[in-house]
C-alpha positions in Angstrom: -11.4 10.3 -12.6 -10.4 9.1 -9.2 -9.9 11.8 -6.6 -6.3 12.5 -5.5 -5.8 12.2 -1.8 -2.9 11.5 0.5 -3.9 7.8 0.4 -3.7 7.2 -3.3 -0.4 7.9 -5.3 -1.0 9.4 -8.7 1.5 9.9 -11.5 2.4 13.6 -11.9 1.2 14.4 -8.4 3.2 12.1 -6.2 7.0 11.9 -5.8 8.6 9.3 -8.1 10.0 7.4 -5.1 6.5 6.8 -3.6 5.1 5.7 -7.0 8.2 3.4 -7.3 7.5 2.0 -3.7 4.0 0.9 -4.8 5.3 -0.4 -8.2 8.1 -2.5 -6.6 5.6 -4.1 -4.2 3.3 -5.2 -7.0 6.3 -6.4 -8.9 7.3 -8.7 -6.0 3.7 -9.9 -5.5 3.3 -10.7 -9.2 6.5 -12.7 -9.1 5.1 -14.9 -6.2 1.5 -15.6 -7.3 0.5 -18.5 -9.5 -2.7 -19.6 -11.2 -6.0 -19.2 -9.6 -8.3 -16.5 -8.2 -6.5 -13.3 -7.3 -8.1 -10.6 -5.2 -6.3 -7.1 -5.0 -7.8 -5.3 -2.0 -7.5 -1.5 -2.2 -6.7 -1.5 -5.9 -7.3 2.2 -6.6 -7.5 2.9 -10.3 -6.1 -0.5 -11.2 -2.8 0.5 -12.8 -0.9 -1.9 -10.5 -3.6 -4.5 -10.4 -2.9 -5.1 -14.1 0.6 -6.3 -13.1 -1.0 -9.3 -11.4 -2.6 -10.6 -14.5 -1.2 -13.8 -15.9 -1.9 -17.2 -17.5 -4.5 -19.1 -15.5 -5.4 -16.2 -13.2 -8.7 -14.6 -12.6 -8.0 -11.1 -11.2 -10.5 -9.0 -9.3 -9.5 -5.6 -7.9 -11.7 -4.0 -5.2 -11.7 -0.4 -3.9 -13.9 1.2 -1.2 -14.8 4.1 -3.6 -17.4 3.1 -6.2 -16.4 5.7 -8.8 -12.8 4.6 -8.6 -13.8 1.0 -9.2 -15.9 2.1 -12.2 -13.0 4.1 -13.6 -10.7 1.1 -13.2 -13.1 -1.2 -14.9 -13.5 1.1 -17.9 -9.7 1.2 -18.3 -8.8 -2.4 -17.6 -11.9 -4.6 -18.3 -10.8 -5.0 -22.0 -7.7 -6.7 -20.7 -9.8 -9.2 -18.8 -9.6 -7.7 -15.3 -12.6 -7.2 -13.1 -13.3 -4.5 -10.5 -15.9 -3.9 -7.8 -16.5 -1.6 -4.8 -16.0 -3.3 -1.5 -15.1 -2.6 2.1 -11.7 -4.1 2.9 -12.9 -5.0 6.4 -16.0 -6.8 5.0 -15.2 -8.4 1.7 -18.1 -9.5 -0.4 -16.4 -12.8 -1.4 -17.2 -16.3 -0.4 -15.1 -17.9 2.4 -12.2 -20.0 1.2 -12.7 -18.9 -2.4 -9.5 -16.9 -3.2 -6.1 -18.4 -3.9 -4.1 -15.2 -3.7 -5.1 -12.3 -1.6 -3.1 -9.1 -2.1 -3.1 -6.1 0.3 -0.7 -3.4 -0.7 -0.3 -0.2 1.4 -3.8 -0.8 2.8 -3.6 -2.4 6.3 -2.1 0.8 7.7 -5.4 2.6 7.0 -7.4 0.5 9.5 -7.9 1.6 13.1 -8.7 -2.1 13.7 -6.3 -3.8 11.3 -7.1 -7.2 12.7 -10.5 -6.9 11.1 -8.8 -6.6 7.7 -6.5 -9.5 8.3 -9.3 -11.7 9.5 -11.1 -11.0 6.2 -7.9 -11.9 4.2 -7.8 -15.2 6.0 -11.5 -15.9 5.7 -11.6 -15.5 1.9 -8.3 -17.4 1.3 -8.6 -21.1 0.3 -7.1 -23.8 2.6 -3.9 -23.6 0.6 -4.3 -19.9 -0.1 -1.8 -17.1 0.5 -2.1 -13.5 1.5 0.6 -11.0 0.5 0.6 -7.9 2.7 2.8 -4.8 2.0 2.9 -1.9 4.4 5.4 0.9 5.4 8.0 0.0 8.1 6.9 2.2 11.0 10.3 3.7 11.9 10.8 4.8 8.3 7.3 6.2 7.6 6.4 9.8 7.1 3.6 11.6 9.0 0.4 10.8 7.3 -3.1 11.2 8.8 -4.3 8.2 6.8 -1.7 5.9 8.3 -3.3 5.0 11.6 -1.9 1.5 12.2 1.8 1.2 11.5 4.0 -1.9 12.2 7.5 -3.0 12.7 8.3 -6.5 11.4 7.7 -8.5 14.5 4.4 -6.7 15.1 3.1 -7.4 11.6 4.2 -11.0 11.9 2.4 -11.4 15.3 -0.8 -10.0 13.9 -0.8 -12.2 10.8 0.1 -15.3 12.8 -3.2 -14.9 14.7 -5.0 -15.8 11.4 -2.4 -17.8 9.4 -0.3 -20.8 10.2 2.8 -19.8 8.2 4.0 -16.2 8.2 7.3 -14.7 6.8 8.1 -11.0 6.9 10.8 -9.5 4.7 11.9 -6.0 4.0 11.4 -4.0 0.9 14.7 -2.1 0.9 15.9 0.9 -1.2 19.0 1.9 -3.0 21.3 4.8 -1.7 19.5 7.1 -4.2 16.2 6.1 -2.8 17.3 6.7 0.8 18.7 10.1 -0.2 15.3 11.0 -1.7 13.4 9.9 1.4 15.9 11.7 3.6 15.6 15.0 1.7 11.8 14.9 1.7 11.8 14.0 5.4 14.0 17.0 6.2 11.8 19.3 4.2 8.7 17.9 5.9 10.2 18.4 9.3 10.8 22.1 8.5 7.1 22.4 7.6 6.1 20.7 10.8 8.1 23.2 12.9 5.6 25.8 11.7 3.2 24.0 14.1 5.2 24.0 17.4 2.0 23.6 19.5 1.0 20.4 17.6 -2.3 22.0 16.7 -2.8 19.7 13.7 -3.3 16.7 16.1 -5.7 18.6 18.3 -8.0 19.6 15.5 -10.9 17.2 14.5 -9.2 14.5 12.4 -11.4 15.3 9.4 -10.1 18.9 9.4 -6.5 17.7 9.5 -7.2 15.4 6.6 -8.9 18.2 4.6 -5.8 20.4 5.0 -3.4 17.5 4.3 -5.2 16.6 1.0 -5.0 20.2 -0.3 -1.5 21.1 0.9 0.3 17.9 0.0 0.1 18.1 -3.8 1.4 21.7 -3.7 4.3 20.7 -1.4 5.2 17.7 -3.6 5.5 19.9 -6.6 7.4 22.6 -4.8 9.9 20.1 -3.4 10.5 18.3 -6.7 13.9 18.4 -8.3 16.2 16.4 -10.5 17.3 14.5 -7.4 14.2 14.1 -5.3 10.4 14.3 -5.5 8.5 14.5 -8.8 10.8 14.3 -11.7 13.7 12.5 -9.9 13.5 9.5 -12.2 13.5 7.0 -9.3 11.7 3.9 -10.3 11.0 0.4 -9.0 14.5 -0.8 -9.8 15.6 1.2 -6.8 13.9 -1.3 -4.5 14.8 -4.9 -3.6 13.8 -7.6 -1.1 15.9 -8.3 1.9 15.9 -10.4 5.1 17.7 -7.7 7.0 15.2 -5.1 8.1 16.6 -1.9 9.7 14.8 1.2 11.0 15.4 2.9 7.6 14.0 0.0 5.5 11.0 1.7 3.8 8.6 -1.2 3.6 7.6 -4.6 5.0 6.5 -7.5 2.7 4.7 -10.3 4.4 3.7 -13.7 3.0 1.0 -15.5 5.0 -0.3 -18.9 4.1 -2.6 -21.7 5.5 -5.3 -19.6 7.1 -6.5 -20.7 10.5 -10.2 -21.7 10.7 
């Protein structure tokens, strides 16, 4: 099975609110795409990619990890979905061949995110659309995998380098969702106080990632309760789209169309 890391949310190991964050994003993408070729970049095990399936759509999910792509194919190929291992900064797809390019919680993992956006534009057809979801920088939690975070105007500016038409909206949360995020943020800040000298950022990055991957699942379980974390019952209905983006809005949802050539 796919390896659990801080980059990939997994049911039973990730707080319900973070799972819901991803589910809500795919819900909104599925509501906006139409017929044609659909490419889900950074698909993981494919559970959310399956939400993009629909009449007249050919859906391909791609992940950088070959075993994860194999696992996804074994689960979802019977439903008509296809999967492959690809680098999100160098997609193995023909130029101008994809009608709908989906990038959910992926762009923030690139040290050079413009490379990823350039690829989204390259593979999109002349009338194609890219849908990009990423955390809103002021609302995000410390995560060694998140190396390129954006506010709304920054994301819009980057996408506008490669697409003619760009709109950025917020993926907002309910009061219950914000309470969950707030509680986990407060708990996380208590843990970070145990490192007053900021040693985690002075270590080699791979060491920081190694510790993060092993400590995070334990912390998630320890902090879970009926109100927050694992077992809180928060689902994607606690998220909604908004044009009013504030520093506490959890996510950004961008629609970019008409790629520049």
